[in-house]
Structures are given as structure tokens and as C-alpha cells.
VOGU-3710 file (C-alpha; in Angstrom, 3 decimals, decimal comma):
1> mssdlgtllr> 4,720/10,573/22,309  6,605/11,761/19,272  8,629/14,118/21,486  10,566/11,047/22,708  14,084/11,087/21,271  14,319/7,327/20,840  11,004/7,147/18,989  12,072/9,920/16,638  15,447/8,359/15,868  13,937/4,952/15,209
11> ahrealapqd> 11,190/6,395/12,990  13,672/8,370/10,900  16,014/5,368/10,604  13,204/3,096/9,423  11,991/5,697/6,929  15,375/6,112/5,221  16,051/3,701/2,366  19,580/2,246/2,129  19,961/3,504/-1,418  19,290/7,048/-0,193
21> vglprgarrr> 22,638/6,979/1,616  24,569/5,023/-0,992  24,139/1,548/0,521  23,020/-1,539/-1,398  19,448/-2,631/-0,863  20,310/-6,286/-0,317  18,028/-9,275/-0,793  17,585/-10,417/2,822  16,735/-7,196/4,641  14,254/-7,881/7,439
31> tpglrrsela> 13,898/-4,365/8,853  12,436/-1,356/7,012  14,922/1,372/6,235  18,436/1,350/7,650  19,771/-1,175/10,121  21,078/0,196/13,416  24,580/-0,895/12,462  24,365/1,065/9,200  23,178/4,259/10,882  25,798/3,889/13,611
41> tlagvsveyl> 28,541/3,589/10,996  27,288/6,602/9,049  27,072/8,734/12,212  30,348/7,526/13,699  28,838/6,137/16,908  28,725/2,631/18,325  25,757/0,337/17,764  25,487/-0,086/21,537  25,166/3,672/22,055  22,594/4,059/19,275
51> trleqgrdrh> 20,609/1,199/20,821  20,589/2,982/24,182  19,342/6,166/22,524  16,564/4,418/20,621  15,465/2,473/23,685  15,375/5,591/25,850  18,150/4,431/28,173  20,242/7,475/27,222  18,441/10,733/26,467  21,316/13,180/26,566
61> pspqvlgala> 23,481/12,877/23,444  26,006/15,633/22,943  25,259/18,281/20,294  28,016/16,744/18,160  26,418/13,279/18,289  22,957/14,701/17,643  24,297/16,629/14,650  26,059/13,543/13,296  22,875/11,484/13,580  20,854/14,233/11,894
71> dalrlspdar> 23,400/14,393/9,070  23,365/10,624/8,627  19,553/10,594/8,569  19,437/13,420/5,998  17,071/15,400/8,234  15,460/18,686/7,280  15,967/21,756/9,511  12,517/21,252/11,043  13,205/17,599/11,823  16,542/18,581/13,406
81> llllratkga> 14,727/21,100/15,571  12,332/18,389/16,706  15,278/16,189/17,746  16,774/19,075/19,680  13,448/19,749/21,391  13,273/16,097/22,406  16,643/16,350/24,178  15,545/19,569/25,887  12,383/17,840/27,043  14,477/15,063/28,560
91> dgigspcavt> 16,320/17,753/30,553  13,034/18,957/32,000  12,948/22,137/29,900  9,386/22,897/28,973  7,947/20,903/31,871  4,128/20,852/32,134  4,047/23,364/34,985  5,821/25,902/32,774  3,510/25,550/29,767  0,560/27,923/29,615
101> ppsdtirppv> -2,762/26,844/28,044  -3,239/27,601/24,346  -4,385/31,196/24,070  -7,843/32,100/22,774  -7,032/35,818/22,902  -6,843/37,598/19,564  -4,673/40,696/19,691  -6,351/43,745/18,075  -3,671/44,130/15,344  -4,131/40,453/14,417
111> ralldrlepg> -7,899/40,889/14,292  -7,438/43,971/12,075  -5,096/42,026/9,781  -7,620/39,216/9,431  -10,365/41,729/8,629  -8,195/43,217/5,893  -7,767/39,805/4,309  -11,486/39,728/3,475  -12,748/38,418/1,104  -9,767/36,085/0,939
121> aaallnrvgd> -9,720/32,731/2,722  -7,777/32,927/5,984  -8,021/31,687/9,566  -6,240/32,214/12,878  -5,263/29,049/14,770  -3,634/28,424/18,128  -0,960/25,802/18,726  -3,411/22,905/19,191  -5,313/23,710/15,990  -8,328/25,537/17,453
131> vlaatttyrr> -9,800/27,943/14,888  -10,015/31,233/16,789  -11,263/33,400/13,920  -11,790/33,122/10,171  -12,740/35,232/7,203  -16,160/34,801/5,639  -14,736/33,019/2,604  -12,787/30,551/4,757  -15,988/29,746/6,617  -17,870/29,284/3,357
141> llepyglfdd> -15,211/26,845/2,180  -15,499/24,556/5,194  -18,925/25,136/6,728  -20,583/22,665/4,311  -18,258/19,941/5,620  -18,919/20,570/9,304  -15,777/22,274/10,604  -17,834/24,985/12,253  -20,532/22,685/13,640  -18,549/22,577/16,875
151> drpnlvrfvl> -18,613/25,534/19,247  -14,835/25,174/19,420  -13,764/24,140/15,921  -10,425/22,365/15,763  -8,763/21,782/12,395  -6,695/18,770/13,498  -9,704/16,998/14,976  -11,835/17,823/11,927  -9,332/16,547/9,355  -8,478/13,345/11,242
161> tdprareayp> -11,885/12,314/12,582  -14,704/13,812/10,500  -15,572/11,649/7,453  -16,627/14,794/5,613  -13,026/15,996/5,590  -12,183/13,179/3,165  -14,914/14,490/0,871  -13,510/18,019/1,090  -9,887/17,040/0,415  -9,202/14,625/-2,490
171> dwgrvadrqv> -5,587/14,395/-1,263  -6,712/13,776/2,300  -3,577/11,913/3,383  -1,275/14,824/2,550  -3,561/17,272/4,354  -3,617/14,997/7,416  0,195/14,720/7,340  0,540/18,486/7,422  -2,000/19,041/10,183  -0,322/16,537/12,502
181> aalrmesvpg> 3,131/17,932/11,664  1,956/21,441/12,550  0,616/20,178/15,872  3,989/18,655/16,678  6,111/21,596/15,581  4,078/24,392/17,162  4,218/22,798/20,625  7,024/22,567/23,182  8,390/19,505/25,006  6,192/18,454/27,905
191> dphvaelaea> 3,178/20,441/26,687  0,279/18,790/28,564  -2,302/20,424/26,301  -0,819/18,867/23,174  -0,437/15,568/25,045  -4,113/15,669/26,020  -5,204/16,315/22,443  -2,845/13,618/21,136  -4,278/11,085/23,571  -7,837/11,938/22,551
201> mtvmagaefs> -6,939/11,823/18,861  -5,264/8,435/19,244  -8,488/7,089/20,731  -10,695/8,766/18,120  -8,598/8,277/14,976  -6,368/5,342/15,902  -3,365/4,637/13,706  -4,365/7,355/11,212  -3,246/9,816/13,888  -0,729/7,914/16,016
211> drfaaplpae> 1,354/6,744/13,046  1,597/10,302/11,754  2,393/11,640/15,226  5,379/9,289/15,465  6,529/9,523/11,836  9,272/11,724/10,390  8,059/15,187/9,453  6,896/15,708/5,864  9,235/17,785/3,742  6,782/20,687/3,723
221> yrsgtermrh> 4,013/21,376/6,166  3,913/25,172/6,498  3,106/25,660/2,821  1,869/23,685/-0,136  -0,916/23,294/-2,651  -4,144/21,638/-1,529  -7,030/20,439/-3,650  -10,555/20,946/-2,396  -13,885/19,765/-3,734  -16,695/22,231/-2,965
231> aavgdlrldv> -20,323/21,447/-3,721  -21,187/25,030/-4,662  -18,204/26,078/-6,787  -16,517/22,840/-7,839  -12,884/21,745/-7,671  -10,318/24,160/-6,213  -6,531/24,351/-6,073  -5,341/26,456/-3,147  -1,831/27,578/-2,265  -1,687/27,410/1,530
241> eslalpdadg> 0,725/29,408/3,675  0,985/29,055/7,469  2,510/32,157/9,041  3,692/31,968/12,672  2,886/35,079/14,694  5,639/36,697/16,774  4,349/35,904/20,244  4,636/33,195/22,862  1,154/31,783/22,268  2,023/29,669/19,242
251> qrlvvqlpad> -0,707/31,217/17,102  -0,467/31,084/13,331  -2,296/32,645/10,423  -3,302/30,212/7,674  -3,938/31,863/4,310  -5,364/30,092/1,252  -4,747/31,699/-2,146  -6,019/30,576/-5,556  -3,386/28,543/-7,371  -4,951/28,961/-10,815
261> eatsaaldrl> -7,429/31,174/-12,643  -10,293/28,685/-12,374  -9,920/28,645/-8,595  -9,674/32,432/-8,541  -13,003/32,713/-10,367  -14,566/30,075/-8,098  -13,496/31,946/-4,965  -14,926/35,142/-6,443  -18,281/33,410/-6,789  -18,064/31,975/-3,289
271> agrrpgalha> -17,203/35,374/-1,813  -19,912/37,139/-3,813  -17,433/39,290/-5,714  -17,367/40,111/-9,371  -15,297/37,654/-11,465  -11,580/38,379/-11,547  -11,408/40,267/-8,251  -9,136/37,611/-6,745  -6,040/36,847/-8,809  -4,150/33,608/-8,910
281> vg> -0,657/33,759/-7,450  2,416/32,874/-9,452
//
């Protein structure tokens, strides 16, 4: 599981190039990324202690040590939060008995907000990626590719396991990176519901999922520009924003806005509106 502190530290160490921290590349480097000795020196800890952390023999570094390792690894705020969550999980915080199932309940104000986003493209997801509700335009974007074939559509499962998702997204790898990152960041340590989905996804998608689940977080996963290829209206460029709702259920609102005028006109046609009714952002 990517919530394991040792797995996270090792993945971040192997993903960081020596030159990124001012070290020479060297001609006889056997390991990807930094050596343990290099990271230990940068963080001011012993190699023996770093080895114990990476091997899971010590799961309780002090905040000062955790901060030093995060600094040495050049981690983003989200990646630092994931490290902190891993130490909390080792303490038993967020144990399975304390984690409620992902909520399917849509609060009336959230439903009203989604209705007001029509005819824009938007969807409400819970923390495991189930699509709880969507605007008509969002459905029209992804219905041709099979997202809504399932009675319980799940965006993570669709992107990682349905071959049609690769047809929908020319930059499929980046979209997959972001979906798996969202699954990791919206959950809590010891969440059995995320663990169950992760186990199923590892069986269904293999390394395409498991490698991403264990990898360092992408620089951006809550927002970004995605390309889509739609049979009815052609190529699209969509600015995607994922907005966390202020509740304990881990629900988030995903909104897709046209990133250029051609996409704006295409979404107008898809939504059945007159041309120019949706304006490109920026």
C-alpha cells in the first residue's frame, strides 16, 4: 500500500535525480535516483536509520526528521501531507473500524449547485471515485466511451481498466496519474474501502495501477488541462478543477471548462446551446 511510510520514502528517493539536488550524476550508478547514503547526508540522518525507515522497521520518525527528509526530497505540500498521514496510520490513527464507507448521499445544496452548473460539464465524486451525479454535458462527454454503462460508475476504474478510456484521452497516462493520485489523497490511513478498491485495481490493471499507487504524487492532480477526443464534436481541450467539499465524506466536485474557443463552441454543440454560450476561461 502506498500509505506505507517506507514505500513512500523509497519511491521519492528513487524518483529524485542526483543533479536535482546538486550532486554529480556519476558513471557507475546502479540504483535509480539518489542513493540512501546521499539522502541520509542531505537530511542529516544516519544511513542505518534511513534504512530502518525504508524497510518498515521504524515507523515513527520525529516531526523534525520527517521535515528534514521532505526538504531533502524536495517534496510538494501534498506529498508532505501523504508522508505525515503514513506516520499517523502507523500510530493506529484512522484504523479501519473508525473509517465510514464512502457516502452516496448528495446534500441538497450540493445537488442544487450541480443543477446550476448546467449546461457545463461537472460531476460529483466520492473519495473512491464513484460518480454520484453529473450534469447532462458531462454525461454526453463520457457516455460514448462507456463510463455510464455500469450501474455504479467509477472514474478510477474506468480510466485504468476500460480500453475506451485510452481512446477518449490522448494523454491517457497523465489522466491516469491524476486519478490514482486523487484516490490516494482523498482517503485516510487504514481506509479499508480504498484498500479494497486498490486490491481490485491491482488485479484488473496490474502495474499500470500499482506503480502509480506507489509512485510519488504528480506535481498537479487537482487541476490541469486535459485533451479529449469526442466522436461527435471532435478534439477538446478542457481545464479541469477538482473542488473538495467541506464535509467528512471526502466528496469532490469536478468541473471541466473549455480551455479555448474551439472547445467552447464544441461544448455548445454537445449541450445543444447556441454557439458562443460557453466562454473559454483565461
